C-alpha positions as CSV (number, residue, x, y, z in Angstrom):
1,M,0.0,0.0,0.0
2,P,2.8,2.6,0.7
3,Q,3.7,2.2,-3.0
4,Q,0.2,3.3,-4.0
5,Q,0.4,6.3,-1.8
6,E,3.6,7.4,-3.6
7,Q,2.0,6.7,-7.0
8,G,-0.8,9.2,-6.7
9,P,1.2,12.4,-6.5
10,C,3.7,11.1,-9.1
11,I,1.0,10.2,-11.6
12,L,-0.6,13.6,-11.0
13,V,2.7,15.5,-11.7
14,V,3.4,13.5,-14.8
15,G,-0.1,14.2,-16.0
16,I,0.4,18.0,-15.5
17,V,3.7,18.0,-17.2
18,L,2.4,16.1,-20.3
19,G,-0.7,18.3,-20.4
20,V,1.4,21.5,-20.4
21,L,3.9,20.1,-23.0
22,G,1.0,19.0,-25.2
23,F,-0.6,22.4,-24.9
24,A,2.7,24.2,-25.5
25,F,3.6,22.3,-28.6
26,N,-0.1,21.8,-29.7
27,V,0.1,18.0,-29.6
28,W,-3.4,16.7,-28.8
29,F,-2.1,13.2,-28.0
30,L,0.1,14.5,-25.2
31,M,-2.7,16.7,-23.8
32,G,-5.1,13.7,-23.8
33,I,-2.6,11.4,-22.0
34,G,-1.7,14.2,-19.6
35,G,-5.4,14.8,-18.7
36,F,-6.0,11.1,-18.3
37,L,-3.0,10.7,-15.9
38,F,-4.0,13.9,-14.1
39,I,-7.5,12.4,-13.4
40,I,-6.1,9.0,-12.3
41,G,-3.6,10.7,-9.9
42,I,-6.4,12.8,-8.3
43,C,-8.5,9.6,-7.9
44,I,-5.7,7.7,-6.2
45,I,-5.0,10.6,-3.8
46,I,-8.7,10.9,-2.9
47,Q,-9.0,7.1,-2.4
48,E,-6.0,7.0,-0.1
49,A,-7.3,10.0,1.9
50,N,-10.6,8.2,2.4
51,K,-8.8,5.1,3.6
52,V,-6.8,7.0,6.1
53,K,-9.9,8.8,7.3
54,T,-11.8,5.6,7.9
55,E,-8.8,3.8,9.5
56,S,-8.2,6.6,11.9
57,A,-11.8,7.1,12.9
58,P,-12.6,5.7,16.3
59,Q,-14.5,2.5,16.1
60,P,-17.6,2.3,18.2
61,V,-17.2,0.0,21.2
62,A,-19.9,-2.6,21.4
63,Q,-21.4,-2.4,24.9
64,P,-22.5,-5.8,26.3
65,V,-26.2,-6.1,26.6
66,A,-27.4,-7.1,30.0
67,Q,-29.5,-10.2,29.8
68,P,-31.8,-11.3,32.5
69,A,-30.8,-14.4,34.4
70,P,-32.6,-17.4,33.2
71,Q,-35.5,-18.4,35.3
72,P,-35.8,-22.0,36.4
73,V,-38.5,-23.8,34.6
74,A,-41.0,-25.3,37.0
75,Q,-41.2,-29.1,36.4
76,P,-44.7,-30.5,36.7
77,V,-45.1,-32.7,39.7
78,P,-46.5,-36.0,38.6
79,Q,-49.9,-36.7,40.2
80,P,-50.8,-40.2,41.1
81,A,-53.6,-41.6,39.1
82,P,-56.9,-41.4,40.9
83,Q,-57.8,-44.6,42.5
84,H,-61.5,-45.3,42.2
85,R,-62.3,-47.5,45.1
86,L,-65.8,-48.3,45.7
87,E,-66.1,-48.0,49.4
88,Q,-69.3,-49.2,50.8
89,K,-70.5,-47.4,53.9
90,F,-72.4,-49.2,56.5
91,C,-74.4,-47.8,59.3
92,P,-72.6,-48.5,62.6
93,H,-75.9,-48.8,64.5
94,C,-78.1,-51.0,62.3
95,G,-75.6,-52.4,59.7
96,A,-77.5,-51.2,56.6
97,K,-75.7,-50.0,53.5
98,A,-75.5,-46.2,53.5
99,S,-75.3,-44.0,50.4
100,G,-74.8,-40.7,52.1
101,D,-73.9,-39.2,55.5
102,I,-77.1,-40.3,57.2
103,C,-78.4,-43.8,57.3
104,S,-81.6,-44.2,55.4
105,D,-82.9,-47.0,57.6
106,C,-82.4,-45.7,61.2
107,G,-81.5,-42.0,60.5
108,S,-78.2,-42.0,62.5
109,P,-75.2,-40.1,61.2
110,I,-72.5,-42.1,59.4
111,D,-68.9,-41.3,60.2
């Protein structure tokens, strides 16, 4: 790259010299080549100036983004399968089958 930085001004000067000589001796070919080299020299100088500007510009520092701590995932507690037991209730006083909290035969409460 340093060689290209030195080429820009050299090409620019050669273009100016050829342009002036072509103009002085009225040689269109020299003026055309001189103008072309002048434009190329200017482009190289501008390109290098832009590279230096972007390389020397401070780069933005990426700030770490605070992320919330992961929350523990609640695991479902396995529930035991319901046991369908057919319990028959009997009245403690008369011994009859009871279907509720009160005996239908004698009327006493069933525990």
